[in-house]
N, C-alpha and C positions, 0 to 999 in steps of 0.2 A: 439427474437429468441435466445435460448440458444446455446453456443458453441458446445454442443454435436451433433447438426445438421451437424457440418463440419466433423464429423467423417464419415458420409454417403456421403456428397457431395465431400469432398476431404480429404480421410485418411491420405495421406503423411503430409499435411499441419497440420492436427490435431496432428499427432505424433511429428512433430516438435515444435508445439506451447505448447504442454503439459509441457515440462520441463521448458520452459520460464516462464509460468503462475504459475507453482508450486514453482520454485525458486524466484518469485516475492514475493510471501507471506512469503517465508522462509527468503529472505533477510530483509524484514520489521522486522521480530523478531530478527534476528541476529544483526540487526543495534541497536535495543533497548538493547540488552545484552552488546553489544562492548561499547556503550557510558556509559552504567552503570558501565562497568569495568574500563573505563577511570576515573570515578569519584569515584572509590574506592569499588564499589560493585561487589563481585565475585561471586555472587548466580548463574548467568546464566552459568558461566565457570564451576562451580562445578556440574552443573546439567547436563553437557554434551551438553549444546545448542549452542555451538559454531561450532557444526559438520555440515557438508554439507550433511549428510545422511538424506533424506526426511523422513524416519521413525521416526526420532527423533522429527520432528516438525509438521509433517501434522495431522490435524484434520480431520476425515472422512466427517463429516458434511460440515465444512467449504471448504474442498476441492471440494466436489460435487456442492456447489452453485456457485464456480467460473465458472463452465461450464454450469451451468443452468441459472444463472442470471447475471454473469459478475462481481461479486465480491465475495470474501470469505476471509478465515482466516486460520492461523495455531495455534497451541497450544500456548498461551501466554507464553513468556520468563519470568521467575521468576525474579523478581527485588525486592529488599529489599529497598523500598523507604525512609524508616526511616533511613537508614544508608547514605543516600545521602547528608542530612544535609543543603542544600541550595536550593533556589528557582531556581537558574541558573541550578543546575544539575538536578532537577527533570523535568524542562522544556525541557531541552537538550535531557534527555533520552526519553521523550514523544514524541518529535517532530522527533526523529532519524529515526523512522520506515517510517513515511510519506516522510522524505527527501530521503531515499533510493528508495522508489518507484518513486519520481520525478525524481531522477538521472537515473534509468533505463528508465523512459519514454523519457528523454532528449537524452540518448544514441540511442534509437530506432528512434526517430524523426530525430535525426542528421543523422543516416544512410540512412533513406529515402530521404535525399536530393541528394543522388548520383544516377544518371541516371540509372546505371546497376541494382540497387537494387529497385529503384522506378518502373522501367518498368518490374520487375520480377513479373510473376503471382504467384509465390510461396513465395518469401521472402518479397515482398511489403506487401501483406495481413497480413502475420504473424506480421511483425514488427509494422503495424498500429494498429492491435489488441492489441500487447503487450503494445504499448504506451497508448492506451485508458483505457486499464484495470488497468495499473500502476497509470495512473492519477486518475481513479475512486477509487483505493484503498487508494491513498494519501488524495484525497478530502473527502472520506467517513470517514476516521480516524480522519479528523480534526473537525468533528462535535462534539460540546460539550455535547454528551450524554454519560453516563457511559454504558458500559465499554471502549469507544473509547478513543484514545489518546487526542482529544481535550477537553474532560471532565476534564482530569488531569491537563491540562494546565490552563483552566478557573478556576479549583478549587483552584489554588495557589493564585489567586486574589479575592477570595470569602471569606466572613465572614463565621465562621463555621455553622451558622444555614441555611444559603443559600446552603453551601456545603453539608449539611447533606439532605436538600430536594431534592437536584438534585441527590444524590446518591440513593434516593429511586427509582429512574426511571430505575435503572440497570436492574431488571427483565424483563423490557418491551423494553430495548433498541434494541433488534434485530427487534421487531415488528415495532417501530417506523422508522427504517432504511428502512425496507421493503416498509412501506407506502410512506416515501420519495421518494424512487426509483419509486414506482408505479405512484406517482404524477407527476413524471418527474422533480421535483424540482432541482435534481443534474445536468440534462442535460446541461443546460446553463453553470454552473460552470465548468464542464468539458471540454466543448468546449472553454471556455474563457483560461482555463490553457493551453490547448493544443495550441491555437493560440498564446498565450503569449511566450510558449517555443519555438514555430516556428519562432516568430519574433526576439527572442534573439539569436537563432542560424543563422538567416539570418544577423543579425548584425555582429555576430562574423566572419562568412564566408566573408562578405563584407570587414571587417577590415583586414583579412588575405589577402584578394585577392589585 
């Protein structure tokens, strides 16, 4: 069931959830740009992609799919990978977006551990949805299929011929992702990451107690 159904069942929850989800995909792209900037590539900055203005980032189709199928994308931040010069820099830039989504999910799951929020019929479901969608975004982008981030990481360890053959999949990448989602292959991974984060938060709270 798509998130658009929430618009009819609980309009207030939908309105509160919209900016959370939109800025989740925006944070993913800004993270790529910031880490690239750290390694000396200023392309994203000069393109104005450090802005928090959604109009600068959002892709119409990618935004719509967030609410239809639970994942989506923003306009890719321009990165001059040739200027990064090192494998560490390329991998760091590639993983930055996924890490941003995992951090957002972790924050949402952490807040859910507090009873007033957990028992709230409004905030509880919003944070739970935000956590699961951010984990989905992070997990999806780790799949080594072009143009996803996981492909660029894997490509750093492949010989040129294998990298080129994998690159040929790029026109079909979106359809491969849809098939994976339809087959439910990512469901166990998303649940695993969610429970892993939950366990780590429990350990941290336990240590502080």
